[in-house]
C-alpha positions as a printed NumPy array, in Angstrom:
array([[  0.   ,   0.   ,   0.   ],
       [  1.335,   3.463,  -0.912],
       [  2.315,   5.78 ,   1.899],
       [ -0.368,   8.361,   2.752],
       [  0.374,  11.823,   1.432],
       [  0.806,  14.743,   3.806],
       [ -1.381,  17.733,   2.914],
       [ -1.294,  21.315,   4.149],
       [ -4.659,  23.033,   3.762],
       [ -5.053,  26.737,   4.522],
       [ -8.416,  28.338,   5.176],
       [ -9.715,  24.999,   6.472],
       [-12.473,  26.306,   8.744],
       [-15.132,  26.38 ,   5.994],
       [-15.838,  26.134,   2.283],
       [-13.264,  24.546,  -0.021],
       [-10.737,  24.199,   2.795],
       [-13.047,  22.386,   5.191],
       [-14.344,  20.026,   2.525],
       [-10.837,  19.32 ,   1.248],
       [ -9.706,  18.477,   4.787],
       [-12.58 ,  16.018,   5.16 ],
       [-11.912,  14.469,   1.747],
       [ -8.169,  14.099,   2.33 ],
       [ -8.821,  12.306,   5.621],
       [-11.47 ,  10.049,   4.062],
       [ -8.916,   9.024,   1.429],
       [ -6.488,   7.906,   4.135],
       [ -4.093,  10.815,   3.678],
       [ -2.743,  13.068,   6.433],
       [ -4.157,  16.569,   6.797],
       [ -2.523,  19.607,   8.367],
       [ -5.573,  21.862,   8.539],
       [ -5.025,  25.523,   9.375],
       [ -7.397,  28.36 ,  10.21 ],
       [ -7.404,  31.744,  11.904],
       [ -9.775,  30.226,  14.461],
       [ -8.696,  26.585,  14.823],
       [-11.515,  25.856,  17.272],
       [-13.794,  25.785,  14.209],
       [-12.185,  22.401,  13.479],
       [-12.729,  20.893,  16.956],
       [-15.449,  18.543,  15.686],
       [-13.173,  17.172,  12.978],
       [-10.251,  16.99 ,  15.383],
       [-12.307,  14.793,  17.715],
       [-12.758,  12.174,  14.972],
       [ -9.117,  11.62 ,  14.038],
       [ -5.869,  10.902,  15.917],
       [ -3.008,  13.397,  15.798],
       [ -1.158,  11.043,  13.463],
       [ -3.817,  11.741,  10.804],
       [ -4.97 ,  15.283,  11.538],
       [ -2.922,  18.198,  12.824],
       [ -4.88 ,  21.414,  13.387],
       [ -2.832,  24.604,  13.582],
       [ -3.6  ,  28.303,  13.966],
       [ -2.678,  30.307,  10.89 ],
       [ -3.461,  33.864,   9.893],
       [ -1.8  ,  34.099,   6.474],
       [ -1.316,  37.861,   6.889],
       [  1.248,  37.029,   9.596],
       [  4.474,  35.842,   7.932],
       [  5.886,  34.371,  11.15 ],
       [  2.81 ,  32.164,  11.579],
       [  3.303,  30.78 ,   8.067],
       [  6.919,  29.909,   8.854],
       [  5.89 ,  28.307,  12.171],
       [  3.4  ,  26.037,  10.377],
       [  6.062,  24.701,   8.025],
       [  8.469,  24.167,  10.915],
       [  5.794,  22.175,  12.765],
       [  5.107,  20.04 ,   9.691],
       [  8.813,  19.231,   9.389],
       [  9.017,  18.311,  13.081],
       [  5.843,  16.193,  13.025],
       [  5.849,  14.426,   9.667],
       [  9.25 ,  15.116,   8.135],
       [  7.809,  15.816,   4.711],
       [  5.001,  17.551,   2.861],
       [  3.464,  16.282,  -0.379],
       [  0.565,  18.588,  -1.299],
       [ -0.295,  22.173,  -0.35 ],
       [ -3.809,  23.493,  -0.969],
       [ -3.197,  27.246,  -0.768],
       [ -6.795,  28.243,  -0.216],
       [ -7.181,  30.938,   2.466],
       [ -8.977,  33.992,   1.128],
       [-12.297,  35.781,   0.893],
       [-14.517,  37.566,  -1.612],
       [-16.042,  41.03 ,  -1.672],
       [-18.613,  42.606,  -3.991],
       [-18.176,  46.079,  -5.405],
       [-16.977,  48.058,  -8.401],
       [-13.314,  49.106,  -8.355],
       [-14.275,  52.768,  -7.855],
       [-16.676,  51.854,  -5.072],
       [-14.215,  49.86 ,  -2.997],
       [-12.505,  51.82 ,  -0.172],
       [ -8.724,  51.665,  -0.26 ],
       [ -8.454,  50.315,   3.282],
       [-10.845,  47.458,   2.466],
       [ -8.928,  46.654,  -0.724],
       [ -5.573,  46.704,   1.086],
       [ -6.886,  44.414,   3.808],
       [ -8.118,  41.98 ,   1.168],
       [ -4.779,  42.127,  -0.646],
       [ -2.968,  41.296,   2.599],
       [ -4.877,  37.997,   2.71 ],
       [ -5.637,  37.064,  -0.88 ],
       [ -2.369,  38.224,  -2.462],
       [  0.423,  38.607,   0.091],
       [ -0.842,  35.84 ,   2.348],
       [ -1.238,  33.375,  -0.507],
       [  2.069,  34.437,  -2.08 ],
       [  3.992,  33.928,   1.164],
       [  2.431,  30.479,   1.597],
       [  3.514,  29.61 ,  -1.958],
       [  7.081,  30.803,  -1.31 ],
       [  7.413,  28.773,   1.887],
       [  5.945,  25.788,   0.045],
       [  8.517,  25.953,  -2.75 ],
       [ 11.314,  26.285,  -0.201],
       [ 10.083,  23.243,   1.759],
       [  9.596,  21.101,  -1.357],
       [ 13.112,  21.954,  -2.544],
       [ 15.087,  21.915,   0.699],
       [ 13.249,  19.553,   3.072],
       [ 11.613,  16.842,   0.953],
       [ 13.804,  13.923,  -0.078],
       [ 13.557,  13.424,  -2.929],
       [ 12.714,  17.033,  -3.695],
       [  9.301,  17.853,  -5.078],
       [  5.627,  18.301,  -4.307],
       [  2.285,  19.657,  -5.503],
       [  1.16 ,  23.224,  -4.905],
       [ -2.478,  23.979,  -5.706],
       [ -3.408,  27.661,  -5.496],
       [ -7.114,  28.385,  -5.225],
       [ -7.635,  31.573,  -7.204],
       [-10.626,  33.18 ,  -8.925],
       [-11.617,  34.566, -12.302],
       [-13.807,  37.21 , -10.702],
       [-11.604,  39.165,  -8.251],
       [ -8.981,  41.744,  -9.252],
       [ -6.671,  40.852,  -6.351],
       [ -6.56 ,  37.26 ,  -7.573],
       [ -5.356,  38.54 , -10.964],
       [ -2.231,  39.793,  -9.157],
       [ -1.876,  36.403,  -7.475],
       [ -2.08 ,  34.678, -10.856],
       [  0.643,  36.98 , -12.206],
       [  3.122,  36.23 ,  -9.429],
       [  2.292,  32.5  ,  -9.532],
       [  2.898,  32.436, -13.282],
       [  6.297,  34.089, -12.777],
       [  7.145,  31.591, -10.028],
       [  6.327,  28.626, -12.261],
       [  8.572,  29.95 , -15.038],
       [ 11.47 ,  30.461, -12.623],
       [ 11.485,  26.998, -11.02 ],
       [ 14.247,  24.519, -11.828],
       [ 12.581,  21.425, -13.358],
       [ 14.935,  19.251, -11.289],
       [ 13.071,  20.35 ,  -8.149],
       [ 10.001,  18.415,  -9.386],
       [  7.56 ,  21.021,  -8.098],
       [  4.179,  21.082,  -9.856],
       [  1.986,  24.176,  -9.482],
       [ -1.615,  24.621, -10.581],
       [ -3.879,  27.646, -10.342],
       [ -7.459,  26.545,  -9.794],
       [ -9.876,  29.185, -11.082],
       [-13.28 ,  28.352,  -9.577],
       [-16.485,  29.841, -10.843],
       [-19.333,  30.511,  -8.436],
       [-19.537,  27.756,  -5.842],
       [-21.811,  27.656,  -2.818],
       [-19.465,  28.592,   0.037],
       [-19.585,  30.926,   3.069],
       [-17.342,  33.343,   1.144],
       [-19.987,  33.647,  -1.577],
       [-22.635,  34.138,   1.096],
       [-20.817,  37.27 ,   2.306],
       [-20.699,  38.882,  -1.121],
       [-23.835,  40.849,  -0.386],
       [-21.871,  42.791,   2.234],
       [-19.935,  44.688,  -0.439],
       [-19.805,  48.281,  -1.677],
       [-21.659,  50.351,  -4.258],
       [-21.139,  53.714,  -5.963],
       [-24.   ,  56.04 ,  -7.033],
       [-22.441,  56.583, -10.471],
       [-22.941,  52.904, -11.209],
       [-26.669,  52.709, -10.437],
       [-27.773,  51.936, -14.005],
       [-29.455,  48.503, -13.823],
       [-27.8  ,  47.262, -17.025],
       [-24.236,  47.703, -15.757],
       [-22.351,  44.438, -14.995],
       [-22.105,  44.99 , -11.243],
       [-25.842,  45.482, -10.853],
       [-26.706,  42.57 , -13.109],
       [-24.545,  40.39 , -10.869],
       [-26.175,  41.762,  -7.705],
       [-29.674,  41.089,  -9.015],
       [-28.772,  37.547, -10.07 ],
       [-27.105,  36.891,  -6.73 ],
       [-29.885,  38.181,  -4.485],
       [-32.639,  36.626,  -6.593],
       [-30.879,  33.255,  -6.495],
       [-30.69 ,  33.504, -10.28 ],
       [-26.952,  33.032, -10.026],
       [-26.306,  29.33 , -10.366],
       [-23.898,  28.142,  -7.705],
       [-21.962,  24.916,  -8.186],
       [-21.645,  22.179,  -5.549],
       [-18.419,  22.773,  -3.62 ],
       [-18.111,  19.119,  -2.575],
       [-18.018,  18.117,  -6.25 ],
       [-15.464,  20.823,  -6.986],
       [-13.213,  19.556,  -4.197],
       [-13.31 ,  16.05 ,  -5.694],
       [-11.976,  17.454,  -8.967],
       [ -9.205,  19.318,  -7.15 ],
       [ -8.232,  16.113,  -5.348],
       [ -8.099,  14.314,  -8.716],
       [ -5.89 ,  17.151,  -9.962],
       [ -3.387,  16.405,  -7.193],
       [ -2.961,  12.883,  -8.582],
       [ -2.009,  13.911, -12.129],
       [  1.609,  13.297, -13.08 ],
       [  1.572,  16.288, -15.436],
       [ -1.032,  18.723, -14.09 ],
       [ -2.037,  21.863, -15.998],
       [ -0.881,  25.275, -14.865],
       [ -4.481,  26.547, -14.974],
       [ -7.65 ,  24.652, -14.156],
       [-10.881,  26.607, -14.725],
       [-13.521,  24.914, -12.589],
       [-17.209,  25.454, -13.299],
       [-19.125,  26.358, -16.427],
       [-19.201,  30.066, -15.575],
       [-15.423,  30.093, -15.14 ],
       [-15.   ,  28.451, -18.542],
       [-17.378,  30.944, -20.123],
       [-15.508,  33.899, -18.64 ],
       [-12.09 ,  32.607, -19.747],
       [-13.308,  31.897, -23.258],
       [-14.776,  35.395, -23.464],
       [-11.534,  37.015, -22.282],
       [ -9.423,  34.909, -24.658],
       [-11.703,  35.795, -27.57 ],
       [-11.473,  39.499, -26.776],
       [ -7.661,  39.414, -26.507],
       [ -7.258,  37.533, -29.794],
       [ -9.671,  39.869, -31.578],
       [ -7.794,  42.963, -30.398],
       [ -4.449,  41.41 , -31.323],
       [ -5.669,  40.614, -34.847],
       [ -7.33 ,  43.996, -35.327],
       [ -4.216,  45.968, -34.417],
       [ -1.569,  43.512, -35.596],
       [ -0.277,  45.962, -38.221],
       [  0.587,  48.455, -35.483],
       [  3.492,  46.151, -34.54 ],
       [  4.981,  46.364, -38.032],
       [  7.949,  48.626, -38.686],
       [  8.96 ,  49.068, -35.044],
       [ 12.506,  47.734, -35.465],
       [ 15.401,  50.173, -35.354],
       [ 16.298,  51.597, -38.76 ],
       [ 19.612,  50.187, -39.956]])
């Protein structure tokens, strides 16, 4: 029988993180489940011995707490096979409507927190695992501007890695799944200049509050992410959900159309000899 894999799961108190923790344990793997309020995992902790489930406090905005988690994993299990970099939250509001302090606070979690977890993960996979290697799965989003920054830095990280380190990284881009984070979207911000009902933000609000926005089953999404962790050659991006696919196809179509329309503008830009 193959050795159980050791997982680190951030944001494990609810949503994708909680369900992934439960799934990992049901598969016989080992889960290191982290949360800002670890007591939210007391019921799960009561069901499994410490050899299968390690619950740790982690606020990803605190760099020293991230480092402490990886130190504890090394001391307890000696290795780490899969990291589900998942901690984050969503907020509704147009860019102009969102207060700077609220945006900065979100960036501290969704961008800097996730980025610092990724950096510590790469370091552990390279320097602590023998043989070197591991799977990093970053739970991103197609809908939030701060996650676009996360995707940019993750893309750069992937291109910089030495293939000999055997580190596989995938950005999961979920559509709209039924999670507590989605439930809090209604607590967002609005701007009076954007009150026209036909504008995208208002169309989304109406669909959300009228339950016209189809939300996918998070437990089914987690199963797909677990399957992703088993692939020998995983993709860099995994859009998950029909709405995520639709959005990506629309963006790709728009980019290609603009590139074709203005292709001639790139002619004749070389230095004159």
